[in-house]
N, C-alpha and C positions, 0 to 999 in steps of 0.2 A: 586187614585191620578191622578190629571190632570198634565200631563207632559208639557203642554204648546206648543205642536207641531202642534196643529190644525191651518191650514192656512199657515204654514211654507212650504217653498220649499226645498225639499231634493233631491239631485242628488246622484244616486247610480250607481257605476260601477259594472260590473259583476253580474247584477241582475238576469240574465236568468238561471243561473246554480248553482249547489252546495247549499250554504247557501243563495244565492241571493234572491230566491223567498220568503223565510220565512222573510228575512229582509225587502223586499219590502212590503209584506203584513202587517208587524208590523207597518211600518210608515203610510201606507194608513189607517190602523185601528185607528191610533191616529189623523187622520184628515189632514195629510200632503198631499201636492201636490208633486208627485214623478216623477222625470225625470230619466228614466232608460237609460243608454247608454252602447254601446258595439259594437263589430264587427258583432256578429250574430243577425241580426235584426229579423230573423225568430223566434229565441228563445225568444226574447223580446216581439214580437207580440203574441206568444203563451202564454206567461206569462200574458199579458194584457187580453187575452181572458179567461184564467183560473180564473183570479180575476175580472170577469165581473162586480161584484158589485162595484168595484172601478175604472171602466173604465174611468170615468170623472176625476179621480185624477192621472192617469198614462199617461205620455207622453214618446214617444220613440224617441231616437236620436242615430245616427250612430257615432261611435268613436273607434279608435284604441288607447288605452291608452299608448302604447309604442311609439307613434308618438306625440311629443310635440305640433306641429302645429295643429294636429287633435284635441288634447285636448283643445287648445285655441278656435278652431272653434266650438267645441261642447259646451263649456261653454258659448260662445257668443250666440249660438242658443238657449240655455236654458234661458238665460237672456232676449233675445228678445221675447221668447214665454211666459215666466212665470214671468218676471219682476225682479226677484232676486234669489239668491241662499243663503239660510240660513244654510243649512247643506250639507256636503259632506261625504258620506260613501264609502270608497274605498274597495270594496269586490273583484274586479277582481284580479285573481292570478292563479298560477299553481303549480304543484308539483315538476317538474324537475326530474332528474335522481333518481331512487329508487333502493336501494340495491347495489349500486356501490361505492367502496371506493374512496377517494379523488384522489389517484394517477391514477385511471382508468377513472375518469370523464373527458370528452373532454372539451377543452376550449369553443367550440361552445355551448355545453349543459349548461355549467356554465353561459356563457354570456346571453343565452336566458332566463333563469329563473331569473337572477338578473335584466335583463332589464324589465321583466314583473312585478315581485314582488316589486322591489324597484323603478325603473325609472317610471313605470306606475303610482304609487301613487304620486311620486314627480311631474310628468307632470300635473296631475289633480289638485293637491294642488296649484301648481304654477299658474294654469289657473284661479282658483276661489278666491285665497287669496286677490288680489287687490280689488275686489268688496267687500269682507267681511271687509277688513281694512277700505275702504272708508265709509262703513255704520257703522263701529265700532260694528259689530256683526257677529259671525260665529262659527260654530261647525264642526270640522273635526274629523272623526272617521276612522282610518285605521284598517283593519282586518289583523292581523299578524298570529302568530302561536306559540305554546309553544316550538316548536323546535328552535325558535329564542330566547328562554330563557334558553334552556337546550339542549345541543348538542345531536345529534342522529347519530349513526353509519349508514352508507349507505344513509344518507340524507344530506351530507355536503353542496351541492349547495343550496338546499332549506333552510337549516338552516342559511347559510350565508346571503341569500336574506332577510329572516325575521329578522335576527339580525340587518342587515343594516337598515331595515325599522324602527326598534326601534330608531336608531340614528337619522334618518330623522325626526321622530315624535317628539322626545325630543328636538332636536335643534330648530325645527320650533315652538314648543310650547313656548320656551323662547323668540323667536323673535316676535311671533304674540301676545303674552300675553298682552303687553302694549296697543294693539289695541282692546282688549276685544274679542279675538278669542281663543277658546279652541281647543287644538289639542291632541288627545289621541289615544291609540291603544288597540284593543280588541284582545286577543290571545287565539283562540280556541285550545282545544286539539283535539283528534279524535272525529268526529261528525258523529252520526248515519245517514245513508242515503244510496242511491243506490251504491255509490262507496265503502262505508264501507262494505255493505252486499254482493256485487258481486265481489269485487276485494281484498280488504284488508283482510277480515276474511277468505275467501277461501284459499288465499295464505298462511296465518298464519297456518290454519288448515292442509294444505298439508305439510308444512315444519315441523310441530310438530307431524304429524301423529295422529291428534285428530279430533273430529267432529267440525263443525262450531259453534255449540252451546257451546262446551267446549272452543273454541277459544275466543268467545265473553265473556264468564265468566272469562277466564284468563285475558283478556284485562281489563275488568271492575275492576278486583281485584287490578290492579295497582293504582287505584284512591282511595283517602280517602273516597269519597262518594259511592264507589262501584257501579257506574253506568256510562254509556256512555252519553256524552252530546247530546242534540238534537239541531237542527238548531234554534228552538225557543229560546233556552237558549242564543245563540249568539245574536239573534235578540233583545232580551230584554236588553242585555248589551249595544248594540248599541243605543237603545232608551234612556237608562239612560244617556249615555255620550253625546247624542245629545240634551238632554233636559236641562232646566235651573235648574233642581234638582241637576245637577252636576256643577253648575256655578263656584264653587271654586276648581274644579279638572282639572288639565291640565298636560300634559307630562307624564301620567301614562301608564303602560301596565297592563291591567286587564285580567288575565287568566280566561278562562271559560272552565275548564277542570276537574272538580270534585276533584281538589286538587293534580293533578299529578306534576305540575311544582313546587309546594311548598314542595314536599316530597323528 
């Protein structure tokens, strides 16, 4: 199926880490010109080298998404270099305090993760929306998380930030809809990768007194499909919501979690 993304310009935040590389590769594979932005330019340059077959489709730009002025500057730089921004995929985000109850979470830690996960997406959306509205075309995909749909003990600050991102997404979808701009959110569950394998599962195994393989099996058993999501699963959801195959879909949160949030 041709998703119609060939030749489109896609701006991706947080492309260098976590799910970012898989999402970047997916859009490049569909023929998009991809502008990757972030604070860690070294990670973005490494990404470009790793995907050398797409080197002519990947452009690197500096930006701190928590800084509204920096987002406006980055969006302007992308427009000057590539001519337009058809798609925005907000991947940049963090985890915040882990395993800490609400009453022990510091105001500073709470503010930091809310600023990154909520304000970061807002700043970038605010920077690209005027251009999309003027052209009467745009697709925005925010990457949230299932803890923003289903509370989790020890993750209050992160859950709050992703829950708030859902509100930002849904309200903006209503406002941007009359201008032919779709705004949606993809909500990954736990995604397999370095952090899952080197931090999350070893921690769970130690706490439960089981092996890491047993911890992975227990984790997978929480999902209807009995398997852990891959970064490519999230990337495919982003592709769908960024394409015209989803032209009549806006304001939704799409869990990519093997069925956890629905159970």
